[in-house]
KEZA-355889 format. One line per field, with one value per residue (C-alpha): y, z, x; residue in three letters; residue number from 1. Coordinates in nm, 3 decimals. Layout:
! KEZA-355889
Y	[Y, ...]
Z	[Z, ...]
X	[X, ...]
res	[ALA, ...]
n	[NUM, ...]
END
This chain:
! KEZA-355889
Y	[7.433, 7.197, 7.038, 6.687, 6.404, 6.261, 5.951, 6.154, 6.378, 6.067, 5.934, 6.260, 6.296, 5.922, 5.887, 5.664, 5.810, 5.778, 5.984, 6.259, 6.247, 6.277, 6.585, 6.755, 6.673, 6.830, 7.144, 7.162, 7.113, 7.418, 7.628, 7.626, 7.698, 7.668, 8.040, 8.051, 7.716, 7.786, 8.079, 7.899, 7.746, 7.369, 7.384, 7.624, 7.420, 7.097, 7.266, 7.387, 7.048, 6.875, 7.098, 6.889, 6.592, 6.804, 6.974, 6.677, 6.565, 6.919, 6.980, 6.931, 6.827, 6.554, 6.435, 6.415, 6.217, 5.992, 5.877, 5.728, 5.530, 5.205, 5.221, 5.290, 4.994, 4.761, 4.913, 4.891, 4.511, 4.508, 4.449, 4.769, 5.006, 5.247, 5.535, 5.775, 5.648, 5.687, 6.035, 6.140, 6.016, 6.201, 6.533, 6.494, 6.482, 6.736, 6.983, 7.170, 6.854, 6.746, 6.717, 6.373, 6.364, 6.467, 6.227, 5.938, 6.060, 6.066, 5.728, 5.566, 5.705, 5.569, 5.232, 5.195, 5.259, 4.995, 4.745, 4.704, 4.803, 4.447, 4.369, 4.668, 4.515, 4.204, 4.231, 4.019, 3.694, 3.732, 3.518, 3.209, 3.157, 2.797, 2.641, 2.366, 2.452, 2.399, 2.223, 1.896, 1.730, 1.359, 1.059, 0.758, 0.397, 0.262, -0.087, -0.033, 0.319, 0.425, 0.802, 0.918, 1.282, 1.433, 1.748, 2.045, 2.228, 2.595, 2.819, 3.181, 3.417, 3.751, 3.999, 3.848, 3.635, 3.336, 3.040, 2.669, 2.406, 2.030, 1.756, 1.522, 1.226, 1.384, 1.670, 1.444, 1.547, 1.347, 1.481, 1.836, 1.839, 1.680, 1.943, 2.230, 2.087, 2.066, 2.429, 2.554, 2.360, 2.478, 2.838, 2.772, 2.938, 2.971, 3.259, 3.399, 3.255, 3.026, 3.134, 2.824, 2.799, 2.617, 2.279, 1.988, 1.889, 2.222, 2.326, 2.075, 2.339, 2.676, 2.985, 3.355, 3.415, 3.084, 2.808, 2.461, 2.372, 2.010, 1.859, 1.736, 2.085, 2.230, 1.992, 2.105, 2.469, 2.383, 2.205, 2.506, 2.766, 2.950, 3.055, 2.913, 3.188, 3.035, 3.265, 3.368, 3.169, 3.338, 3.609, 3.550, 3.868, 3.705, 3.470, 3.681, 3.644, 3.265, 3.267, 3.496, 3.253, 2.967, 3.161, 3.219, 2.847, 2.764, 2.991, 2.926, 2.558, 2.388, 2.531, 2.418, 2.068, 2.029, 1.788, 1.562, 1.245, 1.120, 0.774, 0.855, 1.135, 1.175, 1.215, 1.477, 1.672, 1.669, 1.842, 2.085, 2.177, 2.272, 2.503, 2.637, 2.748, 2.923, 3.097, 3.215, 3.342, 3.526, 3.908, 4.060, 4.371, 4.553, 4.528, 4.486, 4.189, 3.818, 3.654, 3.476, 3.802, 3.977, 3.679, 3.688, 4.064, 4.127, 3.806, 3.536, 3.728, 3.791, 3.422, 3.240, 2.944, 2.596, 2.346, 2.072, 1.809, 1.800, 1.759, 1.389, 1.297, 1.139, 1.026, 1.124, 0.934, 1.029, 0.743, 0.678, 0.506, 0.165, 0.054, -0.131, 0.204, 0.108, 0.270, 0.075, 0.196, 0.068, 0.113, -0.142, -0.346, -0.298, -0.164, 0.106, 0.201, 0.543, 0.648, 0.471, 0.806, 0.871, 0.578, 0.680, 0.998, 1.084, 1.114, 1.219, 0.963, 1.077, 0.795, 0.785, 0.511, 0.454, 0.602, 0.647, 0.959, 1.002, 1.342, 1.435, 1.798, 1.901, 1.729, 1.433, 1.148, 0.851, 0.763, 0.409, 0.239, 0.152, -0.216, -0.373, -0.711, -0.772, -0.757, -0.723, -0.491, -0.236, -0.146, 0.082, -0.022, 0.334, 0.356, 0.073, 0.124, -0.001, -0.321, -0.425, -0.347, -0.690, -0.787, -0.584, -0.671, -0.873, -1.232, -1.570, -1.711, -1.422, -1.477, -1.855, -1.819, -1.562, -1.796, -2.098, -1.904, -1.883, -2.236, -2.506, -2.475, -2.103, -2.176, -2.425, -2.174, -1.900, -2.145, -2.219, -1.846, -1.786, -2.081, -1.965, -1.660, -1.661, -1.450, -1.492, -1.116, -1.070, -1.239, -1.035, -0.788, -1.072, -1.255, -0.945, -0.894, -1.259, -1.262, -0.931, -1.099, -1.266, -0.932, -0.899, -1.257, -1.431, -1.709, -1.996, -1.863, -1.771, -2.124, -2.275, -2.044, -2.150, -2.517, -2.444, -2.236, -2.516, -2.763, -2.527, -2.441, -2.075, -1.911, -1.541, -1.280, -1.177, -1.538, -1.596, -1.264, -1.358, -1.690, -1.503, -1.220, -1.459, -1.678, -1.980, -2.048, -2.140, -2.454, -2.783, -2.899, -2.713, -2.712, -3.024, -2.996, -2.945, -3.276, -3.483, -3.700, -3.633, -3.855, -4.134, -4.027, -4.121, -3.756, -3.712, -3.845, -3.805, -3.754, -4.104, -4.011, -3.719, -3.925, -4.185, -3.917, -3.777, -4.115, -4.179]
Z	[-0.494, -0.264, -0.118, -0.226, -0.259, -0.602, -0.522, -0.430, -0.737, -0.953, -0.789, -0.838, -1.201, -1.268, -1.391, -1.286, -1.046, -1.295, -1.548, -1.290, -1.203, -1.569, -1.621, -1.316, -1.440, -1.776, -1.602, -1.397, -1.712, -1.887, -1.573, -1.590, -1.258, -1.154, -1.175, -1.539, -1.641, -1.504, -1.746, -2.060, -2.309, -2.340, -2.687, -2.570, -2.256, -2.457, -2.705, -2.425, -2.254, -2.583, -2.625, -2.359, -2.595, -2.886, -2.700, -2.504, -2.774, -2.817, -2.445, -2.347, -2.001, -2.154, -2.378, -2.077, -1.887, -2.183, -2.189, -1.842, -1.921, -2.022, -1.710, -1.495, -1.643, -1.543, -1.199, -1.110, -1.129, -0.845, -0.490, -0.296, -0.592, -0.629, -0.860, -0.572, -0.525, -0.897, -0.899, -0.610, -0.800, -1.111, -0.929, -0.768, -1.117, -1.267, -1.004, -1.268, -1.387, -1.365, -1.045, -0.922, -1.083, -1.426, -1.384, -1.334, -1.608, -1.876, -1.772, -1.774, -2.118, -2.246, -2.081, -2.249, -2.585, -2.509, -2.392, -2.062, -1.820, -1.694, -1.649, -1.426, -1.148, -1.109, -0.870, -0.921, -0.727, -0.614, -0.840, -1.057, -1.269, -1.368, -1.588, -1.840, -2.209, -2.359, -2.667, -2.626, -2.789, -2.869, -2.858, -3.089, -2.981, -3.186, -3.218, -3.249, -3.392, -3.124, -3.068, -2.710, -2.620, -2.343, -2.135, -2.155, -1.833, -1.864, -1.597, -1.620, -1.375, -1.334, -1.371, -1.618, -1.794, -1.808, -1.930, -1.845, -2.049, -1.993, -2.136, -1.882, -1.913, -1.725, -1.507, -1.202, -0.877, -0.920, -1.270, -1.170, -0.863, -1.053, -1.330, -1.079, -0.895, -1.222, -1.302, -0.975, -1.030, -1.392, -1.269, -0.992, -0.711, -0.517, -0.565, -0.283, -0.428, -0.697, -0.879, -1.015, -1.195, -1.017, -1.157, -0.932, -0.879, -0.699, -0.562, -0.427, -0.394, -0.569, -0.381, -0.438, -0.079, 0.083, -0.172, -0.038, -0.142, -0.219, 0.088, -0.122, -0.271, 0.080, 0.165, -0.152, -0.045, 0.303, 0.160, -0.050, 0.202, -0.045, -0.065, -0.290, -0.418, -0.662, -0.924, -0.849, -1.034, -1.353, -1.324, -1.625, -1.557, -1.244, -1.467, -1.781, -1.783, -1.804, -2.060, -2.272, -2.217, -2.344, -2.666, -2.705, -2.647, -2.924, -3.164, -3.059, -2.956, -3.095, -3.445, -3.498, -3.373, -3.557, -3.830, -3.613, -3.421, -3.088, -2.941, -2.573, -2.326, -2.272, -2.647, -2.671, -2.372, -2.525, -2.835, -2.621, -2.421, -2.737, -2.854, -2.501, -2.479, -2.815, -2.689, -2.364, -2.545, -2.821, -2.769, -2.681, -2.882, -2.587, -2.376, -2.625, -2.421, -2.395, -2.115, -2.005, -1.998, -1.794, -1.559, -1.497, -1.451, -1.230, -1.105, -1.024, -0.724, -0.600, -0.586, -0.259, -0.261, -0.334, -0.045, -0.022, -0.162, -0.411, -0.295, -0.232, -0.442, -0.210, -0.210, 0.051, 0.231, 0.522, 0.750, 1.092, 1.349, 1.448, 1.808, 1.796, 1.725, 1.367, 1.040, 0.723, 0.412, 0.123, -0.130, 0.060, 0.226, 0.536, 0.888, 1.046, 1.414, 1.567, 1.935, 2.114, 2.238, 1.877, 1.864, 1.689, 1.546, 1.177, 1.057, 0.733, 0.576, 0.335, 0.168, -0.083, -0.224, 0.101, 0.394, 0.541, 0.751, 0.961, 1.080, 1.333, 1.340, 1.136, 1.382, 1.263, 1.504, 1.325, 1.061, 0.921, 0.660, 0.388, 0.405, 0.125, 0.298, 0.253, 0.575, 0.783, 1.079, 1.130, 1.497, 1.698, 2.062, 2.191, 2.025, 2.237, 2.568, 2.872, 2.903, 2.547, 2.549, 2.661, 2.294, 1.996, 1.783, 1.761, 1.660, 1.648, 1.948, 2.164, 2.082, 2.134, 2.475, 2.576, 2.463, 2.641, 2.968, 2.927, 2.808, 2.575, 2.348, 2.318, 2.210, 1.951, 1.821, 1.794, 1.612, 1.360, 1.312, 1.235, 0.994, 0.814, 0.673, 0.391, 0.607, 0.988, 1.033, 0.867, 1.170, 1.440, 1.480, 1.495, 1.756, 1.968, 1.950, 2.036, 2.341, 2.461, 2.482, 2.801, 2.980, 2.888, 2.920, 3.134, 3.055, 3.101, 2.862, 2.607, 2.621, 2.578, 2.282, 2.121, 2.149, 1.972, 1.702, 1.646, 1.582, 1.326, 1.181, 1.233, 1.263, 1.284, 1.556, 1.456, 1.463, 1.810, 1.933, 1.806, 1.993, 2.315, 2.248, 2.192, 2.490, 2.270, 2.482, 2.781, 2.608, 2.679, 2.320, 1.992, 1.786, 1.567, 1.406, 1.068, 1.105, 1.117, 0.802, 0.559, 0.584, 0.329, 0.064, -0.297, -0.407, -0.234, -0.458, -0.223, -0.305, -0.449, -0.743, -0.844, -0.797, -1.033, -1.289, -1.276, -1.351, -1.655]
X	[-0.565, -0.748, -0.437, -0.538, -0.290, -0.209, -0.412, -0.720, -0.683, -0.668, -0.984, -1.172, -1.063, -1.117, -0.760, -0.475, -0.221, 0.072, -0.124, -0.177, 0.192, 0.286, 0.066, 0.216, 0.565, 0.485, 0.365, 0.686, 0.896, 0.745, 0.703, 0.323, 0.155, -0.210, -0.293, -0.180, -0.328, -0.678, -0.730, -0.604, -0.848, -0.827, -0.665, -0.396, -0.329, -0.295, -0.060, 0.168, 0.176, 0.269, 0.574, 0.746, 0.767, 0.885, 1.166, 1.306, 1.547, 1.684, 1.733, 2.099, 1.987, 1.777, 2.058, 2.290, 2.029, 1.954, 2.314, 2.261, 1.945, 2.117, 2.334, 2.026, 1.840, 2.122, 2.171, 1.802, 1.824, 2.078, 1.963, 1.892, 1.930, 1.635, 1.550, 1.599, 1.954, 2.028, 1.875, 2.099, 2.403, 2.280, 2.233, 2.575, 2.728, 2.485, 2.356, 2.155, 1.984, 1.622, 1.424, 1.327, 0.980, 1.115, 1.404, 1.159, 0.927, 1.196, 1.333, 0.988, 0.923, 1.254, 1.194, 0.854, 1.013, 1.277, 1.009, 1.190, 0.919, 0.860, 1.229, 1.297, 1.087, 1.306, 1.598, 1.907, 1.899, 1.539, 1.319, 1.333, 1.018, 0.936, 0.669, 0.604, 0.580, 0.236, 0.375, 0.560, 0.858, 0.879, 1.110, 1.081, 1.129, 1.417, 1.267, 0.892, 0.884, 0.636, 0.630, 0.605, 0.543, 0.754, 0.711, 0.947, 1.042, 1.143, 1.301, 1.419, 1.590, 1.413, 1.700, 1.947, 1.681, 1.915, 1.706, 1.716, 1.532, 1.497, 1.276, 1.116, 0.882, 0.590, 0.472, 0.463, 0.627, 0.945, 1.016, 0.920, 1.146, 1.435, 1.411, 1.392, 1.691, 1.886, 1.796, 1.947, 2.268, 2.287, 2.268, 2.515, 2.322, 1.998, 1.749, 1.539, 1.217, 1.078, 0.759, 0.581, 0.252, -0.031, 0.071, -0.032, 0.331, 0.386, 0.045, -0.205, -0.479, -0.460, -0.570, -0.506, -0.396, -0.295, -0.225, -0.144, 0.210, 0.292, 0.470, 0.765, 0.802, 0.806, 1.092, 1.270, 1.237, 1.361, 1.666, 1.764, 1.642, 1.421, 1.056, 0.783, 0.550, 0.299, 0.149, -0.207, -0.474, -0.595, -0.327, -0.098, 0.097, 0.237, 0.435, 0.463, 0.840, 0.838, 0.558, 0.776, 1.063, 0.847, 0.781, 1.154, 1.219, 0.972, 1.162, 1.520, 1.509, 1.198, 1.242, 1.605, 1.516, 1.187, 1.305, 1.517, 1.429, 1.564, 1.547, 1.600, 1.542, 1.917, 1.973, 1.699, 1.833, 2.178, 2.043, 1.841, 2.152, 2.342, 2.064, 2.019, 2.382, 2.348, 2.031, 2.190, 2.501, 2.311, 2.308, 1.971, 1.885, 1.731, 2.046, 2.328, 2.452, 2.369, 2.176, 2.492, 2.691, 2.421, 2.403, 2.778, 2.771, 2.472, 2.313, 2.569, 2.702, 2.346, 2.255, 2.316, 2.556, 2.426, 2.421, 2.683, 2.446, 2.163, 1.807, 1.739, 1.437, 1.184, 0.825, 0.567, 0.295, 0.071, -0.032, -0.180, 0.041, -0.098, -0.150, 0.184, 0.363, 0.451, 0.346, 0.286, 0.468, 0.264, 0.546, 0.758, 0.479, 0.693, 0.637, 0.857, 0.855, 0.798, 0.812, 0.526, 0.386, 0.272, 0.031, -0.291, -0.138, -0.100, 0.260, 0.431, 0.663, 0.936, 1.125, 1.407, 1.625, 1.815, 1.625, 1.279, 1.218, 0.905, 0.777, 0.511, 0.397, 0.702, 0.939, 1.144, 1.073, 1.231, 1.490, 1.517, 1.730, 1.481, 1.383, 1.185, 1.129, 0.755, 0.556, 0.870, 0.919, 1.196, 1.194, 1.420, 1.444, 1.411, 1.069, 0.929, 0.748, 0.941, 0.739, 0.832, 1.204, 1.313, 1.280, 1.395, 1.093, 0.775, 0.847, 0.676, 0.865, 0.751, 0.383, 0.410, 0.574, 0.312, 0.032, 0.185, 0.177, -0.201, -0.283, -0.154, -0.459, -0.398, -0.040, -0.167, -0.416, -0.149, 0.078, -0.201, -0.266, 0.102, 0.110, -0.206, -0.028, 0.221, 0.451, 0.428, 0.470, 0.131, -0.027, 0.149, -0.136, -0.390, -0.182, -0.153, -0.529, -0.600, -0.375, -0.519, -0.863, -0.743, -0.761, -1.130, -1.259, -0.998, -0.752, -0.998, -1.262, -0.996, -0.853, -1.202, -1.272, -0.942, -1.043, -1.372, -1.199, -0.945, -1.227, -1.381, -1.037, -1.125, -0.783, -0.875, -0.898, -1.252, -1.374, -1.235, -1.372, -1.722, -1.709, -1.633, -1.877, -2.172, -2.080, -2.012, -1.705, -1.929, -2.057, -1.884, -1.897, -1.924, -2.239, -2.222, -2.565, -2.404, -2.221, -2.551, -2.579, -2.862, -3.169, -3.222, -3.474, -3.531, -3.499, -3.165, -2.892, -2.599, -2.231, -2.191, -2.412, -2.188, -1.873, -2.023, -2.111, -1.760, -1.598, -1.814]
res	[UNK, UNK, UNK, UNK, UNK, UNK, UNK, UNK, UNK, UNK, UNK, UNK, UNK, UNK, UNK, UNK, UNK, UNK, UNK, UNK, UNK, UNK, UNK, UNK, UNK, UNK, UNK, UNK, UNK, UNK, UNK, UNK, UNK, UNK, UNK, UNK, UNK, UNK, UNK, UNK, UNK, UNK, UNK, UNK, UNK, UNK, UNK, UNK, UNK, UNK, UNK, UNK, UNK, UNK, UNK, UNK, UNK, UNK, UNK, UNK, UNK, UNK, UNK, UNK, UNK, UNK, UNK, UNK, UNK, UNK, UNK, UNK, UNK, UNK, UNK, UNK, UNK, UNK, UNK, UNK, UNK, UNK, UNK, UNK, UNK, UNK, UNK, UNK, UNK, UNK, UNK, UNK, UNK, UNK, UNK, UNK, UNK, UNK, UNK, UNK, UNK, UNK, UNK, UNK, UNK, UNK, UNK, UNK, UNK, UNK, UNK, UNK, UNK, UNK, UNK, UNK, UNK, UNK, UNK, UNK, UNK, UNK, UNK, UNK, UNK, UNK, UNK, UNK, UNK, UNK, UNK, UNK, UNK, UNK, UNK, UNK, UNK, UNK, UNK, UNK, UNK, UNK, UNK, UNK, UNK, UNK, UNK, UNK, UNK, UNK, UNK, UNK, UNK, UNK, UNK, UNK, UNK, UNK, UNK, UNK, UNK, UNK, UNK, UNK, UNK, UNK, UNK, UNK, UNK, UNK, UNK, UNK, UNK, UNK, UNK, UNK, UNK, UNK, UNK, UNK, UNK, UNK, UNK, UNK, UNK, UNK, UNK, UNK, UNK, UNK, UNK, UNK, UNK, UNK, UNK, UNK, UNK, UNK, UNK, UNK, UNK, UNK, UNK, UNK, UNK, UNK, UNK, UNK, UNK, UNK, UNK, UNK, UNK, UNK, UNK, UNK, UNK, UNK, UNK, UNK, UNK, UNK, UNK, UNK, UNK, UNK, UNK, UNK, UNK, UNK, UNK, UNK, UNK, UNK, UNK, UNK, UNK, UNK, UNK, UNK, UNK, UNK, UNK, UNK, UNK, UNK, UNK, UNK, UNK, UNK, UNK, UNK, UNK, UNK, UNK, UNK, UNK, UNK, UNK, UNK, UNK, UNK, UNK, UNK, UNK, UNK, UNK, UNK, UNK, UNK, UNK, UNK, UNK, UNK, UNK, UNK, UNK, UNK, UNK, UNK, UNK, UNK, UNK, UNK, UNK, UNK, UNK, UNK, UNK, UNK, UNK, UNK, UNK, UNK, UNK, UNK, UNK, UNK, UNK, UNK, UNK, UNK, UNK, UNK, UNK, UNK, UNK, UNK, UNK, UNK, UNK, UNK, UNK, UNK, UNK, UNK, UNK, UNK, UNK, UNK, UNK, UNK, UNK, UNK, UNK, UNK, UNK, UNK, UNK, UNK, UNK, UNK, UNK, UNK, UNK, UNK, UNK, UNK, UNK, UNK, UNK, UNK, UNK, UNK, UNK, UNK, UNK, UNK, UNK, UNK, UNK, UNK, UNK, UNK, UNK, UNK, UNK, UNK, UNK, UNK, UNK, UNK, UNK, UNK, UNK, UNK, UNK, UNK, UNK, UNK, UNK, UNK, UNK, UNK, UNK, UNK, UNK, UNK, UNK, UNK, UNK, UNK, UNK, UNK, UNK, UNK, UNK, UNK, UNK, UNK, UNK, UNK, UNK, UNK, UNK, UNK, UNK, UNK, UNK, UNK, UNK, UNK, UNK, UNK, UNK, UNK, UNK, UNK, UNK, UNK, UNK, UNK, UNK, UNK, UNK, UNK, UNK, UNK, UNK, UNK, UNK, UNK, UNK, UNK, UNK, UNK, UNK, UNK, UNK, UNK, UNK, UNK, UNK, UNK, UNK, UNK, UNK, UNK, UNK, UNK, UNK, UNK, UNK, UNK, UNK, UNK, UNK, UNK, UNK, UNK, UNK, UNK, UNK, UNK, UNK, UNK, UNK, UNK, UNK, UNK, UNK, UNK, UNK, UNK, UNK, UNK, UNK, UNK, UNK, UNK, UNK, UNK, UNK, UNK, UNK, UNK, UNK, UNK, UNK, UNK, UNK, UNK, UNK, UNK, UNK, UNK, UNK, UNK, UNK, UNK, UNK, UNK, UNK, UNK, UNK, UNK, UNK, UNK, UNK, UNK, UNK, UNK, UNK, UNK]
n	[1, 2, 3, 4, 5, 6, 7, 8, 9, 10, 11, 12, 13, 14, 15, 16, 17, 18, 19, 20, 21, 22, 23, 24, 25, 26, 27, 28, 29, 30, 31, 32, 33, 34, 35, 36, 37, 38, 39, 40, 41, 42, 43, 44, 45, 46, 47, 48, 49, 50, 51, 52, 53, 54, 55, 56, 57, 58, 59, 60, 61, 62, 63, 64, 65, 66, 67, 68, 69, 70, 71, 72, 73, 74, 75, 76, 77, 78, 79, 80, 81, 82, 83, 84, 85, 86, 87, 88, 89, 90, 91, 92, 93, 94, 95, 96, 97, 98, 99, 100, 101, 102, 103, 104, 105, 106, 107, 108, 109, 110, 111, 112, 113, 114, 115, 116, 117, 118, 119, 120, 121, 122, 123, 124, 125, 126, 127, 128, 129, 130, 131, 132, 133, 134, 135, 136, 137, 138, 139, 140, 141, 142, 143, 144, 145, 146, 147, 148, 149, 150, 151, 152, 153, 154, 155, 156, 157, 158, 159, 160, 161, 162, 163, 164, 165, 166, 167, 168, 169, 170, 171, 172, 173, 174, 175, 176, 177, 178, 179, 180, 181, 182, 183, 184, 185, 186, 187, 188, 189, 190, 191, 192, 193, 194, 195, 196, 197, 198, 199, 200, 201, 202, 203, 204, 205, 206, 207, 208, 209, 210, 211, 212, 213, 214, 215, 216, 217, 218, 219, 220, 221, 222, 223, 224, 225, 226, 227, 228, 229, 230, 231, 232, 233, 234, 235, 236, 237, 238, 239, 240, 241, 242, 243, 244, 245, 246, 247, 248, 249, 250, 251, 252, 253, 254, 255, 256, 257, 258, 259, 260, 261, 262, 263, 264, 265, 266, 267, 268, 269, 270, 271, 272, 273, 274, 275, 276, 277, 278, 279, 280, 281, 282, 283, 284, 285, 286, 287, 288, 289, 290, 291, 292, 293, 294, 295, 296, 297, 298, 299, 300, 301, 302, 303, 304, 305, 306, 307, 308, 309, 310, 311, 312, 313, 314, 315, 316, 317, 318, 319, 320, 321, 322, 323, 324, 325, 326, 327, 328, 329, 330, 331, 332, 333, 334, 335, 336, 337, 338, 339, 340, 341, 342, 343, 344, 345, 346, 347, 348, 349, 350, 351, 352, 353, 354, 355, 356, 357, 358, 359, 360, 361, 362, 363, 364, 365, 366, 367, 368, 369, 370, 371, 372, 373, 374, 375, 376, 377, 378, 379, 380, 381, 382, 383, 384, 385, 386, 387, 388, 389, 390, 391, 392, 393, 394, 395, 396, 397, 398, 399, 400, 401, 402, 403, 404, 405, 406, 407, 408, 409, 410, 411, 412, 413, 414, 415, 416, 417, 418, 419, 420, 421, 422, 423, 424, 425, 426, 427, 428, 429, 430, 431, 432, 433, 434, 435, 436, 437, 438, 439, 440, 441, 442, 443, 444, 445, 446, 447, 448, 449, 450, 451, 452, 453, 454, 455, 456, 457, 458, 459, 460, 461, 462, 463, 464, 465, 466, 467, 468, 469, 470, 471, 472, 473, 474, 475, 476, 477, 478, 479, 480, 481, 482, 483, 484, 485, 486, 487, 488, 489, 490, 491, 492, 493, 494, 495, 496, 497, 498, 499, 500, 501, 502, 503, 504]
END
């Protein structure tokens, strides 16, 4: 013997390590050592190794062990239970029983025959697999008869294989999160991890090692204190359990509902729930018990308790904070304040029906009551710099008083700017920019530029800034060359001609 490890032997022989382990176990079972085996012809050696299979069923030790296989299968799904632990319990009851390697060999062989090899790997309370079914169901508009396809969400617990099914309108984030949330509350507990497919609602960028999880899904995981472990791209075995569940859903739910029509999503989900309960309560041949019975026996106690409240469904937006320490939420056309130190920084905005929460580097920096007043401002006084706290918010009166302190023409110009917008709040940024020009060009030049802009009816920040930039504000009078009347010429008809044509 060379003293090689099983892994190295497997590499040398170009076999898998389990195959090497199985051959060694067969040799142990028949008492065949190396010195005897090396002198046997291949045919004789193969014949002796095959006797292990033939004699298993007649061996009383094997029969005693076989009676424990169903119990072992169930126990291995429980947290912390290993084959070594079960073997120790077995040898305590049967000191003359099999060694550990033979114990594992016979159980693996039995498990393969029972088609349970994949289920053994899932511990109770550890994983919830989720995916959308490839085939869709449909609802029919009662008035028009239009048929609309809907998505079907499927979730399955790893150990008990309890299934949850729900029809949703789309695979978008809101529907996906709502269905996942419903699955957790249907099962009455929280697993350690959720295993989704690489659907866009869950994973913004798939990667074998570091996938980018959708920000809303991260918030979902944080709310329920669980992990998100997306299946690896192009690795169907990572989600084999849920793909098997989808096939079962086709047979046990789709088939019974195939010749019926529904006119709403709620009506369809009601029918799905009836078939789902029948599916979960139907005995499974492999276990001799239903999914619901196995869930109550081995998995319910392993799930962590649900939080006091459901996950609040929210939308997400990432925006840059403006110079006035407000962020613009496009969904509301409204501005919300953040602490002024975050000016120019990018922040994450999470908004639901009632509240708007703003995060900077994973730290919540602001919470607002959601306000859908177009172009309005929601400002918290503590977010303002000290020099701005004498007022709770920007407003027209503030800008007008500021402008009047500079010059009367500046006040008039600011008043025209405010009036030129449908909502005065739309002009607040422009007003702030206009008044800040006094620091660069001085009050006198700004006032002169406002007089010129008033004559041209040019009520914008950019227009006023161009007048100052090109030194037009140094002239005593504006350029009136465009006001000179056209010369009299026989080829120039003039406006009177067109007015005459229009009246004819």
